C-alpha positions as CSV (number, residue, x, y, z in Angstrom):
1,M,35.4,-3.3,4.7
2,T,32.0,-5.0,4.8
3,L,29.2,-2.5,4.0
4,P,26.0,-2.5,6.1
5,Y,23.1,-4.5,4.6
6,S,20.7,-1.7,5.8
7,Y,21.5,1.9,6.6
8,L,18.6,2.2,9.1
9,T,19.4,4.8,11.8
10,G,16.2,5.3,13.8
11,L,12.6,6.2,13.9
12,T,10.8,9.6,14.2
13,C,7.3,10.4,15.3
14,S,5.5,11.9,12.3
15,A,3.8,14.4,14.5
16,C,6.1,15.6,17.4
17,Q,9.4,14.5,15.8
18,Q,10.5,12.5,18.9
19,V,13.2,10.0,18.0
20,F,12.9,6.3,18.9
21,E,15.5,3.6,18.9
22,A,15.2,1.3,15.8
23,D,16.7,-1.8,17.4
24,R,13.9,-2.1,19.9
25,L,10.4,-3.3,19.1
26,Q,8.3,-0.2,18.4
27,T,4.7,0.5,17.6
28,Y,3.6,4.2,17.4
29,C,4.3,7.4,19.3
30,P,2.8,6.9,22.8
31,K,2.6,10.7,23.2
32,C,0.9,11.6,19.9
33,S,-0.7,8.3,18.9
34,A,0.9,9.0,15.5
35,P,2.8,6.7,13.1
36,L,6.6,6.4,13.3
37,L,8.7,7.1,10.2
38,V,11.8,5.1,9.4
39,N,15.1,7.0,8.8
40,Y,18.2,6.0,6.9
41,D,21.7,7.5,6.5
42,L,21.0,8.6,3.0
43,E,24.4,10.2,2.6
44,A,26.1,6.9,3.4
45,V,23.8,5.1,1.0
46,K,24.8,7.6,-1.7
47,N,28.5,7.0,-1.0
48,S,28.2,3.2,-0.9
49,V,25.9,2.1,-3.7
50,S,24.7,3.5,-7.0
51,K,21.3,3.2,-8.6
52,A,23.0,1.2,-11.5
53,E,24.3,-1.4,-9.0
54,I,20.8,-1.8,-7.5
55,S,19.3,-2.2,-11.0
56,A,21.7,-5.0,-11.8
57,R,20.8,-7.1,-8.8
58,Q,18.5,-10.1,-8.8
59,S,14.9,-9.2,-9.1
60,S,12.9,-8.6,-5.9
61,M,11.9,-5.9,-3.6
62,W,15.1,-6.6,-1.6
63,R,17.3,-5.2,-4.4
64,W,16.9,-2.0,-2.4
65,H,18.0,-3.5,0.9
66,E,20.1,-0.5,1.9
67,L,16.9,1.5,2.1
68,L,14.9,-1.2,3.9
69,P,14.9,-1.9,7.6
70,V,16.3,-5.4,8.0
71,R,19.9,-5.3,9.2
72,D,21.0,-8.9,8.5
73,S,20.2,-10.6,5.1
74,Q,19.6,-13.9,6.9
75,N,16.5,-12.4,8.5
76,V,14.9,-11.4,5.2
77,I,11.7,-13.4,4.6
78,C,11.2,-13.3,0.8
79,L,8.6,-15.0,-1.4
80,G,9.5,-13.1,-4.5
81,E,7.7,-9.8,-3.8
82,G,8.3,-6.7,-5.8
83,D,9.4,-5.8,-9.3
84,T,5.8,-6.0,-10.5
85,P,5.2,-5.0,-14.1
86,L,4.3,-1.5,-15.2
87,L,2.0,-2.1,-18.2
88,A,1.2,0.4,-20.9
89,A,-2.6,0.8,-21.2
90,P,-3.1,2.3,-24.7
91,H,-6.7,1.2,-25.1
92,L,-7.9,2.6,-21.8
93,G,-5.8,5.7,-22.5
94,H,-7.4,6.2,-25.9
95,T,-10.9,6.1,-24.4
96,V,-10.0,9.1,-22.2
97,G,-7.7,10.9,-24.6
98,L,-4.4,10.2,-22.9
99,A,-1.2,9.4,-24.8
100,E,0.6,7.8,-21.9
101,L,-1.4,5.7,-19.4
102,W,0.2,3.0,-17.4
103,V,-0.9,0.4,-14.9
104,K,1.4,-0.8,-12.1
105,D,0.1,-4.3,-11.7
106,E,0.6,-5.4,-8.1
107,S,-1.5,-8.5,-8.6
108,Q,1.6,-10.4,-9.6
109,N,3.0,-10.2,-6.0
110,P,3.0,-13.3,-3.8
111,T,-0.5,-13.7,-2.3
112,G,-1.9,-11.8,-5.3
113,T,-1.7,-8.3,-3.9
114,F,0.5,-5.4,-2.9
115,K,0.1,-6.4,0.8
116,A,2.9,-8.9,0.3
117,R,5.4,-6.0,0.1
118,G,4.4,-4.5,3.4
119,M,4.2,-7.8,5.2
120,A,7.5,-9.0,3.8
121,A,9.2,-6.0,5.4
122,A,7.2,-6.0,8.7
123,I,7.5,-9.8,9.3
124,S,11.2,-9.8,8.4
125,R,11.9,-7.0,10.9
126,A,9.7,-8.5,13.6
127,F,11.5,-11.8,13.2
128,E,14.8,-10.0,13.4
129,L,13.7,-8.4,16.7
130,G,12.6,-11.7,18.2
131,V,8.8,-11.6,17.7
132,T,7.2,-15.1,17.7
133,Q,3.4,-14.2,17.6
134,V,1.7,-11.7,15.3
135,I,-1.8,-10.4,14.8
136,V,-3.5,-8.2,12.3
137,P,-7.0,-6.9,11.6
138,T,-7.8,-7.1,7.9
139,A,-10.3,-6.4,5.2
140,G,-9.0,-9.5,3.6
141,N,-5.7,-9.3,1.7
142,A,-3.4,-8.1,4.5
143,G,-4.5,-11.2,6.5
144,G,-3.5,-13.6,3.8
145,A,-0.1,-11.8,3.3
146,L,0.6,-11.8,7.0
147,A,-0.2,-15.5,7.3
148,A,2.0,-16.4,4.3
149,Y,5.1,-14.7,5.6
150,A,4.5,-15.8,9.1
151,A,4.2,-19.4,7.9
152,R,7.4,-19.0,5.9
153,V,9.4,-18.2,9.0
154,G,7.5,-20.2,11.6
155,I,5.8,-17.3,13.4
156,Q,2.4,-17.9,14.9
157,A,-0.3,-15.7,13.3
158,R,-3.8,-14.7,14.3
159,V,-6.0,-12.7,11.9
160,Y,-9.1,-10.7,12.7
161,M,-11.5,-10.1,9.8
162,P,-15.1,-9.0,9.3
163,T,-17.5,-11.9,8.9
164,D,-18.4,-10.7,5.3
165,T,-14.7,-10.8,4.2
166,P,-14.5,-12.4,0.7
167,V,-14.4,-16.2,1.0
168,S,-11.2,-16.4,-1.0
169,N,-9.4,-14.3,1.7
170,Q,-10.7,-16.4,4.5
171,V,-9.7,-19.7,2.8
172,E,-6.3,-18.3,1.9
173,T,-5.5,-17.2,5.4
174,L,-6.6,-20.5,6.9
175,M,-4.6,-22.5,4.4
176,Y,-1.4,-20.6,5.4
177,G,-2.1,-21.9,9.0
178,A,-3.2,-18.8,10.7
179,E,-5.9,-18.6,13.3
180,V,-8.9,-16.7,11.9
181,I,-11.2,-14.8,14.2
182,K,-14.3,-13.4,12.5
183,V,-15.8,-10.2,13.9
184,D,-19.2,-8.7,13.3
185,G,-18.8,-5.3,11.7
186,L,-16.0,-3.6,9.8
187,I,-12.2,-3.6,9.8
188,S,-12.4,-0.9,12.6
189,D,-14.3,-3.4,14.8
190,A,-11.7,-6.1,13.9
191,A,-8.9,-3.6,14.8
192,R,-10.4,-3.0,18.3
193,K,-10.5,-6.7,19.0
194,A,-7.0,-7.2,17.8
195,Q,-5.7,-4.2,19.8
196,A,-7.4,-5.5,23.0
197,D,-5.9,-8.9,22.6
198,S,-2.4,-7.5,21.9
199,Q,-2.5,-5.6,25.2
200,T,-3.4,-8.7,27.2
201,G,-1.2,-11.3,25.6
202,P,2.1,-11.9,23.8
203,W,0.8,-10.9,20.4
204,F,2.5,-8.1,18.4
205,D,0.0,-6.0,16.4
206,L,1.0,-5.4,12.8
207,S,-2.0,-3.1,12.0
208,T,-1.5,-0.5,9.3
209,F,0.7,2.3,10.6
210,K,0.7,0.9,14.1
211,E,4.1,-0.5,13.5
212,P,6.7,1.3,11.3
213,Y,7.8,-1.2,8.7
214,R,4.9,-2.2,6.5
215,M,5.2,1.2,4.9
216,E,8.8,0.6,4.1
217,G,7.9,-2.4,1.9
218,K,5.2,-0.4,0.1
219,K,7.5,2.5,-0.6
220,I,9.6,0.4,-2.9
221,M,6.8,0.8,-5.4
222,G,7.9,4.4,-5.8
223,Y,11.6,3.4,-6.3
224,E,10.5,0.9,-9.0
225,L,8.5,3.6,-10.8
226,A,11.5,6.0,-10.8
227,E,13.7,3.2,-12.1
228,F,11.3,2.2,-14.9
229,F,10.9,5.8,-16.1
230,E,14.7,6.2,-16.2
231,W,14.8,8.3,-13.0
232,Q,12.1,10.6,-13.8
233,L,8.6,10.4,-12.3
234,P,5.1,10.4,-13.9
235,D,2.9,13.5,-13.7
236,V,0.1,11.8,-11.8
237,I,-0.3,8.7,-9.7
238,I,-3.8,7.5,-9.0
239,Y,-4.0,5.2,-5.9
240,P,-6.9,3.4,-4.2
241,T,-6.7,4.3,-0.6
242,G,-7.9,2.5,2.5
243,G,-5.2,2.6,5.1
244,G,-2.9,4.6,2.9
245,T,0.4,2.9,3.4
246,G,1.2,2.8,-0.3
247,L,0.4,6.4,-1.0
248,V,2.4,7.7,2.0
249,G,5.2,5.2,1.4
250,M,5.7,6.3,-2.2
251,W,5.7,9.9,-1.3
252,K,8.4,9.1,1.3
253,A,10.3,7.2,-1.4
254,F,10.3,10.2,-3.7
255,G,11.7,12.4,-1.0
256,E,14.5,9.8,-0.3
257,L,15.3,9.6,-4.0
258,E,15.6,13.4,-4.1
259,Q,18.0,13.4,-1.2
260,L,20.0,10.7,-2.8
261,G,20.3,12.8,-5.9
262,W,19.0,9.9,-8.1
263,L,16.2,11.8,-9.8
264,D,17.0,13.5,-13.1
265,N,14.6,16.3,-12.2
266,K,12.9,17.4,-9.0
267,R,9.3,17.3,-10.4
268,K,7.2,14.9,-8.3
269,P,3.9,13.4,-9.2
270,R,0.5,14.8,-8.1
271,M,-0.9,12.1,-5.8
272,V,-4.5,11.2,-6.1
273,V,-6.5,9.3,-3.5
274,V,-9.4,7.2,-4.8
275,Q,-12.1,6.0,-2.4
276,A,-15.6,4.5,-2.8
277,E,-18.6,6.8,-2.4
278,G,-19.8,4.4,0.3
279,C,-16.7,5.0,2.4
280,A,-14.8,8.2,1.6
281,P,-13.4,9.7,4.8
282,V,-10.3,11.1,3.0
283,V,-12.3,12.6,0.2
284,A,-14.6,14.3,2.7
285,A,-11.7,15.7,4.7
286,Y,-9.9,16.9,1.6
287,Q,-12.9,18.7,0.3
288,Q,-13.4,20.4,3.6
289,G,-9.8,21.4,4.0
290,M,-9.3,19.3,7.2
291,Q,-6.1,17.9,8.5
292,T,-7.6,14.7,9.8
293,C,-10.6,12.6,8.9
294,E,-13.9,12.0,10.6
295,F,-15.0,8.4,11.2
296,W,-17.2,7.3,8.2
297,Q,-20.5,5.9,9.4
298,N,-22.2,2.9,7.8
299,A,-19.3,2.2,5.4
300,A,-20.3,0.0,2.4
301,T,-18.6,-0.8,-0.9
302,I,-17.9,-3.8,-3.1
303,A,-14.2,-2.8,-2.9
304,S,-13.5,-4.4,0.5
305,G,-10.0,-2.9,0.7
306,L,-11.5,0.6,0.6
307,R,-14.0,-0.1,3.4
308,V,-11.8,1.6,6.0
309,P,-13.8,4.2,8.0
310,K,-10.8,6.0,9.3
311,S,-7.1,5.5,8.6
312,F,-4.7,5.7,11.6
313,A,-2.5,7.8,9.2
314,D,-5.1,10.2,8.0
315,R,-2.9,13.2,8.8
316,L,-0.1,11.8,6.7
317,I,-2.4,11.0,3.8
318,L,-3.8,14.5,3.7
319,T,-0.4,16.0,4.1
320,T,0.8,14.0,1.0
321,L,-2.1,15.4,-1.0
322,Q,-1.3,18.9,0.0
323,E,2.5,18.6,-0.6
324,S,2.0,17.0,-3.9
325,G,-0.7,19.3,-5.2
326,G,-2.9,16.2,-5.5
327,C,-6.6,15.6,-4.8
328,A,-9.1,13.0,-3.6
329,V,-11.9,11.5,-5.7
330,A,-14.8,9.3,-4.7
331,V,-16.4,6.9,-7.2
332,S,-19.6,4.8,-7.0
333,D,-19.7,1.1,-6.9
334,Q,-21.5,1.2,-10.3
335,E,-18.5,3.2,-11.7
336,I,-16.1,0.6,-10.2
337,E,-18.0,-2.2,-11.8
338,R,-17.9,-0.6,-15.2
339,A,-14.2,0.1,-14.9
340,W,-13.6,-3.4,-13.7
341,A,-15.0,-4.8,-16.8
342,A,-13.3,-2.3,-19.0
343,M,-9.8,-3.0,-17.6
344,A,-10.2,-6.7,-18.2
345,S,-11.9,-6.6,-21.6
346,T,-9.7,-3.9,-23.2
347,E,-6.3,-4.4,-21.5
348,G,-6.4,-8.0,-20.3
349,I,-5.9,-6.9,-16.7
350,F,-8.3,-8.6,-14.3
351,A,-7.9,-6.1,-11.5
352,A,-9.2,-6.0,-8.0
353,P,-12.2,-3.7,-7.6
354,E,-9.9,-1.3,-5.7
355,G,-7.6,-1.2,-8.7
356,A,-10.6,-0.7,-11.0
357,A,-11.6,2.3,-8.9
358,T,-8.5,4.2,-10.2
359,H,-9.7,3.9,-13.8
360,A,-13.2,5.2,-12.7
361,A,-11.5,8.2,-11.0
362,L,-9.2,8.8,-14.0
363,K,-12.3,9.3,-16.2
364,K,-13.6,11.9,-13.8
365,L,-10.3,13.8,-13.6
366,V,-9.9,13.9,-17.4
367,R,-13.4,15.2,-17.9
368,S,-12.8,17.9,-15.4
369,E,-9.5,18.7,-17.1
370,W,-7.6,18.2,-13.8
371,I,-5.5,15.8,-15.9
372,T,-4.5,17.0,-19.4
373,P,-3.9,14.8,-22.5
374,D,-0.2,15.3,-22.5
375,E,0.4,14.0,-19.0
376,K,1.9,10.7,-18.0
377,V,-0.4,8.9,-15.6
378,V,0.0,5.7,-13.6
379,L,-2.9,3.8,-12.1
380,F,-2.3,1.3,-9.4
381,N,-4.0,-2.1,-9.5
382,T,-3.4,-3.3,-6.0
383,G,-4.5,-6.9,-6.4
384,S,-5.9,-9.8,-8.5
385,G,-9.5,-9.9,-9.5
386,I,-9.4,-13.6,-9.0
387,K,-9.5,-13.0,-5.3
388,Y,-12.9,-11.3,-5.7
389,I,-14.7,-13.9,-7.7
390,D,-17.5,-14.1,-5.2
391,T,-17.9,-10.3,-5.3
392,Y,-18.0,-10.5,-9.1
393,L,-20.7,-13.2,-9.1
394,S,-22.9,-11.3,-6.7
395,S,-22.5,-7.9,-8.4
396,G,-24.2,-8.5,-11.7
397,I,-21.3,-6.7,-13.6
398,S,-21.9,-6.2,-17.2
399,K,-19.1,-7.7,-19.3
400,S,-19.3,-4.8,-21.8
401,A,-16.9,-1.9,-21.2
C-alpha cells in the first residue's frame, strides 16, 4: 500500500473553530477574519512513520512531509530550505552567566532568511491548487523569498514594499523577476494596496496569516529543535516578532509533537516575543493583559522586519505567550546595535538586526532573573546581516561588543 505524502485533513478557524476544506484555495475565516489552522491525521502519522525514519531522510524541510500540506511530492518547490544549524554560543552565554545558550541560525536558508521556509510551503501548496499569480506585502525579506520560489515554478509574482525597504531586498526581489510596487508608508500601507489589488484581479494574496500555509513551513523550526535536543525542548525560546508566524508555528509544532508521542517529556519552552521599542504592539498588549493589539502609531526601528504595527494573528501570538508562560520584551535600537556587534565579534554570527534583538532581550531577562543560569535558551537569528549592509552603514554601529 502506498502511504500518503501528506496527512493533511482540513483547516479550522482559530477563533470560531469552523472547518474548511483543505483542497480548495482558502484565505482566512470570512466570519471572524481570523487565521485558519492546518490539521493533520496525527494518529495515522504516528502509525505510518517514526521520528527515526524522518531523521534518516535527505536534509531539507521536506523530510517532515507527512506534517506539511503538499499532497503530491511533484508539487514541492524546494531550494534547500530547512535544517539550519543550531549553534552553541558559549561566549555570549558567558557574558550573561548562562551555561547553555544556542542560536538557531536561519540566515543559511535560501534567500538568506527564515522567510524561505514559509514561502516554500505556501508557494508549493498554491501551485498544487492551481494558482498562477501571487502577491505579497513585505518589509523586505518575504518579498525576496516569494519571488524566488515563484520564479522556480514559473508563477507570476508581484511584491508591495515600503519605499524605504533596504536596497538589498529591493534588488533581490527584482532579480528574481518579480514586479515591485513601492508604497509610501509602512508594511501596513503596502498590505492595504496588495489586498485591494487581490480583490479586483487574479492575484492570490500570500500575506502573513491571510493564507494558511506559510506558518506550516515555519513550524518545522520547532521540529528541528526537538530533534536536535534528542526529543526534549529547551527551557526558553527568544524570538523576534513582527507578523509572528514563526512563534505561533513552533508552538503548534510542539503541540503536534506531544500528540505524536515523540517528546521525551511534556515540558514545553517559555516563548518570548522580542520587539523594538519603536514598534512594540505585542509588548504593549502583553503588559496590559489584552487579548489583541492596538495599531502602533509612527512605527520606526532599524530592524525593518519588526516594523509591523499590528499582526493579523495578534490573538494567536498573545495566546502563545499565555499558554507557554512566556513574556514580551521591547529593546531599543541602540541595544539592537550593540547586540548586533557582539554576536558578530564574539560568535562569528553576522545576524540580521531582528536576530540581534533577541540577544538584547536576553540580557534584560537574565538581569531581571526571569531566566536563570541553569536554563537552556535558544535565540533565533532570522536572517543574514549581509542583507542589511545599508542599514549597518547608516547606523554608526560601534564594532566593539
